[in-house]
C-alpha positions as CSV (number, residue, x, y, z in Angstrom):
1,M,108.2,158.5,158.1
2,S,108.5,157.0,154.6
3,L,104.7,157.4,154.2
4,V,104.9,161.1,155.0
5,F,107.8,161.5,152.6
6,S,105.9,159.7,149.9
7,R,102.8,161.9,150.3
8,G,104.9,165.0,150.3
9,H,106.7,163.8,147.3
10,V,103.5,163.1,145.4
11,L,102.1,166.5,146.4
12,N,105.3,168.2,145.1
13,L,105.1,166.3,141.8
14,R,101.4,167.3,141.5
15,Q,102.2,170.9,142.1
16,I,105.0,170.8,139.5
17,Q,102.7,169.2,136.9
18,L,100.0,171.8,137.6
19,S,102.6,174.6,137.2
20,R,103.9,173.1,133.9
21,S,100.3,172.7,132.7
22,A,99.5,176.4,133.6
23,T,102.7,177.6,131.8
24,L,101.9,175.6,128.7
25,I,98.3,176.8,128.6
26,G,99.5,180.4,129.2
27,M,102.0,180.1,126.3
28,L,99.3,178.7,124.0
29,C,97.0,181.5,124.9
30,G,99.7,184.1,124.2
31,I,100.7,182.6,120.9
32,G,97.0,182.2,120.0
33,A,96.4,185.9,120.7
34,A,99.3,186.9,118.5
35,L,98.1,184.6,115.7
36,C,94.6,186.2,115.9
37,W,96.0,189.7,115.7
38,A,98.2,188.8,112.7
39,A,95.3,187.1,111.0
40,G,93.2,190.2,111.4
41,F,95.9,192.2,109.5
42,V,96.2,189.6,106.7
43,V,92.4,189.3,106.1
44,A,92.0,193.0,106.2
45,K,94.6,193.4,103.5
46,H,92.7,190.8,101.5
47,G,89.5,192.7,102.0
48,I,91.1,196.0,100.8
49,A,92.4,194.1,97.7
50,I,89.0,193.0,96.6
51,G,87.3,196.3,97.1
52,I,86.0,196.4,100.7
53,T,86.4,200.0,102.0
54,P,88.2,200.7,105.3
55,A,85.0,202.1,106.7
56,D,83.1,198.9,106.0
57,L,85.9,196.8,107.5
58,A,85.7,198.9,110.7
59,F,81.9,198.4,110.6
60,H,82.3,194.7,110.5
61,R,84.8,194.7,113.3
62,F,82.6,196.5,115.8
63,A,78.9,196.4,114.7
64,W,78.2,192.7,115.1
65,T,80.2,191.9,118.2
66,G,79.0,195.2,119.6
67,L,75.5,193.6,119.8
68,I,76.9,190.8,122.1
69,L,79.1,193.1,124.1
70,T,76.4,195.6,124.7
71,A,74.1,192.8,126.0
72,L,76.8,191.7,128.4
73,L,77.5,195.2,129.6
74,A,73.8,195.9,130.1
75,R,73.8,193.5,133.0
76,E,76.2,195.8,134.8
77,G,74.3,199.0,133.8
78,L,74.4,200.9,130.5
79,S,73.6,204.3,132.2
80,N,77.2,204.6,133.3
81,L,78.8,201.9,131.1
82,G,79.3,199.5,134.0
83,G,80.9,202.1,136.2
84,I,83.4,203.3,133.6
85,G,81.4,206.4,132.7
86,W,80.5,207.7,129.3
87,M,83.2,210.3,128.9
88,R,85.9,207.8,129.7
89,G,84.2,205.2,127.6
90,F,84.0,207.5,124.6
91,V,87.7,208.2,124.9
92,M,88.4,204.5,125.1
93,A,86.3,203.9,122.0
94,V,88.2,206.5,120.0
95,L,91.5,205.1,120.9
96,A,90.7,201.4,120.4
97,G,87.4,201.5,118.3
98,P,86.4,202.2,114.8
99,A,88.6,205.4,114.4
100,Q,91.7,203.5,115.3
101,A,90.7,200.6,113.0
102,F,89.9,202.9,110.2
103,M,93.4,204.4,110.3
104,A,95.0,201.0,110.1
105,Y,92.7,199.7,107.3
106,T,93.3,202.9,105.3
107,G,97.0,202.3,105.6
108,F,96.6,199.0,103.7
109,T,95.4,201.0,100.7
110,L,98.8,202.7,100.5
111,V,101.5,200.2,101.5
112,P,102.2,196.5,101.5
113,L,101.1,194.1,104.2
114,G,104.6,193.9,105.8
115,H,104.5,197.6,106.7
116,G,101.2,197.3,108.6
117,V,102.0,194.1,110.5
118,V,105.3,195.6,111.8
119,I,104.8,199.3,112.1
120,Q,101.5,199.3,114.1
121,P,102.7,196.8,116.8
122,A,106.1,198.5,116.9
123,C,104.7,201.9,117.5
124,A,102.3,200.5,120.1
125,A,105.2,199.1,122.0
126,L,107.4,202.1,121.5
127,F,104.9,204.7,122.6
128,G,103.5,202.4,125.3
129,L,107.0,202.5,126.8
130,V,107.2,206.3,126.5
131,L,103.7,206.8,128.0
132,A,104.5,204.4,130.8
133,G,107.4,206.6,131.8
134,L,105.6,209.9,131.4
135,I,102.2,209.1,132.8
136,L,102.6,205.9,134.9
137,H,106.1,206.9,136.1
138,E,107.6,203.6,135.4
139,H,111.4,203.4,135.5
140,I,112.8,203.0,132.0
141,G,116.3,201.5,132.3
142,L,119.0,201.3,129.8
143,V,118.0,197.9,128.5
144,R,114.4,199.1,127.7
145,A,115.8,202.4,126.3
146,F,118.0,200.4,124.0
147,G,115.0,198.3,122.9
148,A,113.1,201.5,122.1
149,A,116.1,202.8,120.0
150,M,116.2,199.5,118.1
151,I,112.4,199.8,117.3
152,I,113.0,203.4,116.0
153,A,115.8,202.1,113.8
154,G,113.6,199.4,112.4
155,L,110.8,202.0,111.7
156,I,113.3,204.2,109.9
157,V,114.1,201.2,107.6
158,F,110.4,200.9,106.7
159,G,110.1,204.6,106.2
160,A,113.1,204.6,103.9
161,E,111.6,201.8,101.8
162,A,108.3,203.6,101.6
163,V,109.9,206.8,100.3
164,T,112.4,205.1,97.9
165,T,110.1,202.3,96.4
166,I,106.5,203.4,96.9
167,G,106.6,207.2,97.0
168,S,105.4,209.9,99.3
169,H,101.9,208.2,99.6
170,G,103.8,205.2,101.0
171,L,105.1,207.3,103.8
172,G,101.5,208.4,104.4
173,G,100.5,204.8,104.8
174,D,103.3,204.2,107.3
175,L,102.2,207.3,109.3
176,L,98.6,205.9,109.4
177,F,99.9,202.7,110.9
178,A,102.1,204.7,113.3
179,G,99.0,206.7,114.4
180,A,97.0,203.5,114.9
181,G,99.8,202.1,117.1
182,I,100.0,205.3,119.1
183,F,96.2,205.2,119.7
184,W,96.6,201.6,120.9
185,A,99.5,202.6,123.2
186,A,97.3,205.4,124.7
187,F,94.5,203.0,125.2
188,G,96.7,200.5,127.0
189,T,98.1,203.3,129.2
190,M,94.6,204.4,130.0
191,L,93.6,200.9,131.1
192,R,96.6,200.6,133.4
193,Y,96.1,204.1,134.8
194,Y,92.5,203.5,135.7
195,S,92.9,199.8,136.5
196,I,90.4,198.7,133.9
197,A,90.3,195.0,133.1
198,G,90.7,194.0,129.4
199,T,87.4,192.2,129.2
200,R,85.5,195.2,130.7
201,A,87.3,197.5,128.3
202,A,86.2,195.3,125.3
203,M,82.6,195.5,126.4
204,V,82.8,199.3,126.8
205,V,84.4,199.9,123.4
206,G,82.0,197.5,121.7
207,T,79.0,199.3,123.3
208,V,80.1,202.8,122.5
209,A,81.0,201.7,118.9
210,L,77.5,200.2,118.4
211,L,75.6,203.1,119.9
212,V,77.7,206.0,118.5
213,F,80.0,205.1,115.7
214,V,77.8,202.5,113.8
215,P,75.0,205.1,113.3
216,L,77.6,207.5,112.0
217,H,78.7,204.9,109.4
218,A,75.2,204.9,108.0
219,V,75.1,208.7,107.6
220,L,78.7,209.1,106.3
221,F,79.3,206.0,104.2
222,G,76.0,204.1,103.7
223,Y,75.9,200.4,102.8
224,D,76.1,200.4,99.0
225,G,79.7,199.4,98.9
226,M,79.2,196.6,101.4
227,L,76.3,195.2,99.4
228,Q,78.4,195.1,96.2
229,I,80.7,192.5,97.9
230,S,79.7,188.9,98.1
231,W,78.1,187.7,101.3
232,I,80.9,185.2,101.8
233,E,83.6,187.9,101.8
234,N,81.5,190.0,104.1
235,L,81.0,187.0,106.4
236,L,84.8,186.4,106.4
237,Q,85.5,189.9,107.6
238,I,82.7,189.7,110.3
239,V,84.2,186.5,111.7
240,V,87.9,187.5,111.5
241,Q,87.7,191.2,112.3
242,G,84.9,191.0,114.8
243,G,85.8,187.7,116.6
244,L,89.2,186.4,115.7
245,A,91.0,189.7,115.7
246,G,88.6,191.6,118.0
247,V,87.2,189.9,121.1
248,L,89.0,186.5,121.2
249,P,92.6,187.8,121.4
250,I,91.6,190.1,124.3
251,Y,90.4,187.1,126.3
252,L,93.5,184.9,125.3
253,F,96.0,187.7,126.1
254,A,94.3,188.4,129.5
255,R,94.4,184.6,130.2
256,A,98.1,184.6,129.4
257,I,98.7,187.4,131.8
258,V,96.9,185.5,134.6
259,L,98.9,182.3,134.0
260,L,102.3,183.7,133.1
261,G,102.4,187.1,134.7
262,A,102.3,190.5,132.9
263,G,106.1,190.6,132.3
264,R,106.3,187.2,130.4
265,A,103.0,187.8,128.6
266,A,104.2,191.1,127.3
267,T,106.6,189.3,124.9
268,F,103.8,187.8,122.8
269,P,102.9,191.0,120.8
270,A,106.5,190.7,119.4
271,L,105.2,187.6,117.5
272,V,102.6,189.5,115.6
273,P,104.9,190.9,112.9
274,M,106.5,187.5,112.2
275,F,103.1,185.7,112.2
276,G,101.7,188.5,110.0
277,M,104.4,188.2,107.3
278,A,104.2,184.4,107.4
279,L,100.5,184.3,107.0
280,G,100.6,187.0,104.3
281,F,103.0,184.8,102.3
282,A,101.0,181.6,102.9
283,L,97.5,183.1,102.3
284,L,98.1,186.1,100.0
285,G,101.3,185.3,98.3
286,E,102.9,188.5,99.5
287,I,106.7,188.2,99.6
288,P,108.4,190.7,101.9
289,S,111.2,192.7,100.4
290,L,114.8,192.5,101.8
291,M,114.3,195.9,103.5
292,Q,111.1,194.7,105.1
293,L,112.8,191.6,106.4
294,A,115.7,193.7,107.7
295,G,113.3,196.2,109.4
296,L,111.4,193.2,110.9
297,I,114.6,191.7,112.4
298,V,115.6,195.1,114.0
299,V,112.1,195.7,115.3
300,V,111.8,192.2,116.8
301,V,115.1,192.7,118.6
302,G,113.8,196.0,119.9
303,F,110.7,194.3,121.1
304,R,112.8,191.8,123.0
305,F,114.6,194.4,125.0
306,S,111.9,197.0,125.4
307,L,109.4,194.6,126.9
308,R,111.7,193.4,129.6
309,S,110.3,194.2,133.1
């Protein structure tokens, strides 16, 4: 009898240890994804500051990883993009590909880093919530509605700072980040509506970007600006935009969802604004204003409530 109890006790301890280990790995994956996204914002702002154009940043984000992702998708069939279809794949690439990235990078030419790292994730969460209710018919309770209202309040703080301290062009930069966030929200809603896995979506977006948008870059923008920047700076953007902020966080976030569940994993994007401002201060010396910090606090509180399941 004691032997049976002992074996059962050992089995329970092993299950608890495995559960704790999975939870820890899931948390590390979620935090890692948020860090990667934040690093992408910071390094993009650095690139803009030294003269890299938004178009060239978008090129670096999708051209090189697109070669790898296209090769992976080719094993499942390029004729119909692995079952996704070209029409659907093209829409996905518009919402989460070079066009969306170009909007965000252009925003950094007009406003400080703090605006981008807060406004884009905030609008992605806000409009993701709206689209979930309208298209996916999710129930939006009072708690999540309160969170959405808090996010809107935080965005108003950033908009007010843009108008009062930067000028009308600052508000334009904020609107570009808002547009990029809305595109991302529509992309996420599309994936959920059609039940498309994140890794499959990354392959499709990378493939369409390589085959459609990269040739357009050569026609519309050329490569002269890119060649005027040192190869080290170009390589930095290739590694960070293409890998660290592109493919890697998709895998990490998907892994966090598997280990923690969608509800708990959904809280990690709320870390992006805080990580972004911290990295911006540490790496670029950008000190957020009091209004930016106030807007950040309000938005993060809004995240906390709007992402509740």
